[in-house]
C-alpha positions as CSV (number, residue, x, y, z in Angstrom):
1,X,38.3,50.0,-40.9
2,X,38.0,48.0,-44.1
3,X,35.3,45.4,-44.8
4,X,37.5,42.4,-44.0
5,X,38.5,43.9,-40.6
6,X,34.8,44.7,-39.9
7,X,33.8,41.1,-40.8
8,X,36.5,39.4,-38.7
9,X,36.7,40.7,-35.1
10,X,39.9,39.9,-33.4
11,X,39.9,36.3,-32.1
12,X,36.8,35.3,-34.1
13,X,38.6,32.4,-35.8
14,X,41.1,30.2,-34.1
15,X,43.5,27.9,-35.8
16,X,45.1,28.1,-39.3
17,X,42.3,26.3,-41.1
18,X,39.1,28.2,-42.0
19,X,36.1,25.9,-42.8
20,X,34.2,26.3,-46.0
21,X,30.6,27.5,-45.9
22,X,29.4,24.9,-48.3
23,X,28.3,21.3,-47.5
24,X,25.0,19.6,-46.6
25,X,22.0,21.5,-45.4
26,X,22.7,20.5,-41.9
27,X,26.3,21.7,-42.1
28,X,25.3,25.0,-43.6
29,X,22.7,25.5,-40.8
30,X,25.4,24.8,-38.2
31,X,27.7,27.3,-39.9
32,X,24.9,29.9,-40.1
33,X,24.4,29.4,-36.3
34,X,28.1,29.9,-35.7
35,X,28.1,33.1,-37.7
36,X,25.0,34.2,-35.9
37,X,26.7,33.8,-32.6
38,X,29.9,35.5,-33.8
39,X,27.8,38.5,-34.8
40,X,25.6,38.5,-31.7
41,X,22.5,38.0,-33.9
42,X,23.0,41.3,-35.7
43,X,23.1,42.1,-39.4
44,X,26.6,42.9,-40.6
45,X,25.4,45.8,-42.7
46,X,22.6,47.6,-40.7
47,X,23.1,46.2,-37.2
48,X,19.5,45.1,-36.9
49,X,18.4,41.9,-35.2
50,X,18.2,38.8,-37.4
51,X,16.4,35.4,-37.2
52,X,17.6,32.0,-38.1
53,X,14.1,31.0,-39.0
54,X,13.5,31.3,-42.8
55,X,9.7,31.8,-42.6
56,X,6.7,31.6,-40.4
57,X,3.8,29.9,-42.2
58,X,1.4,31.1,-43.5
59,X,3.0,34.6,-43.5
60,X,5.8,33.7,-46.0
61,X,9.4,34.8,-46.0
62,X,10.8,36.7,-43.0
63,X,12.4,40.1,-43.6
64,X,14.9,39.5,-40.8
65,X,16.2,36.2,-42.0
66,X,20.0,35.8,-41.7
67,X,21.5,35.0,-45.1
68,X,25.1,34.3,-46.0
69,X,26.9,37.4,-47.4
70,X,30.3,37.4,-49.0
71,X,32.4,40.4,-48.1
72,X,34.4,40.0,-51.3
73,X,31.9,38.7,-53.8
74,X,32.6,35.2,-55.3
75,X,32.4,36.9,-58.7
76,X,35.4,39.0,-57.7
77,X,37.4,36.1,-56.4
78,X,36.1,35.9,-52.8
79,X,36.1,32.6,-51.0
80,X,33.3,30.9,-49.2
81,X,35.0,30.6,-45.8
82,X,34.6,32.2,-42.4
83,X,37.1,34.9,-43.2
84,X,35.0,36.2,-46.1
85,X,31.4,35.4,-45.1
86,X,29.1,37.2,-42.7
87,X,25.3,37.1,-42.1
88,X,23.0,39.9,-43.3
89,X,19.3,40.5,-43.8
90,X,18.3,39.4,-47.3
91,X,17.3,43.0,-48.2
92,X,20.7,44.4,-47.0
93,X,22.5,41.8,-49.1
94,X,20.4,42.7,-52.1
95,X,20.9,46.5,-51.6
96,X,24.7,46.0,-51.4
97,X,24.7,44.2,-54.8
98,X,28.0,43.1,-56.2
99,X,30.6,45.7,-55.2
100,X,34.3,45.6,-56.0
101,X,36.5,44.3,-53.1
102,X,37.8,47.9,-52.4
103,X,34.3,49.3,-51.9
């Protein structure tokens, strides 16, 4: 199974138009929640549980925070839409780096 198939379970997106991930902070949070639900709260790369809360003061950043991750990186021509974006832990996103689309 390639990365795009893994990112897009059958029936995950309905209709011909796929919304962009950008927009206001409120719109991004709504899209993050939609992706979170699509992925059952699990990191796309490691399968671990994620949180929609960015931090818990005074402890600082959460390791399990759900960040937007492009399957095909923007630098390689990937788009910011639901077909190309998943949620992943920040550390998983950083470990992956900027691979070519075929990787």
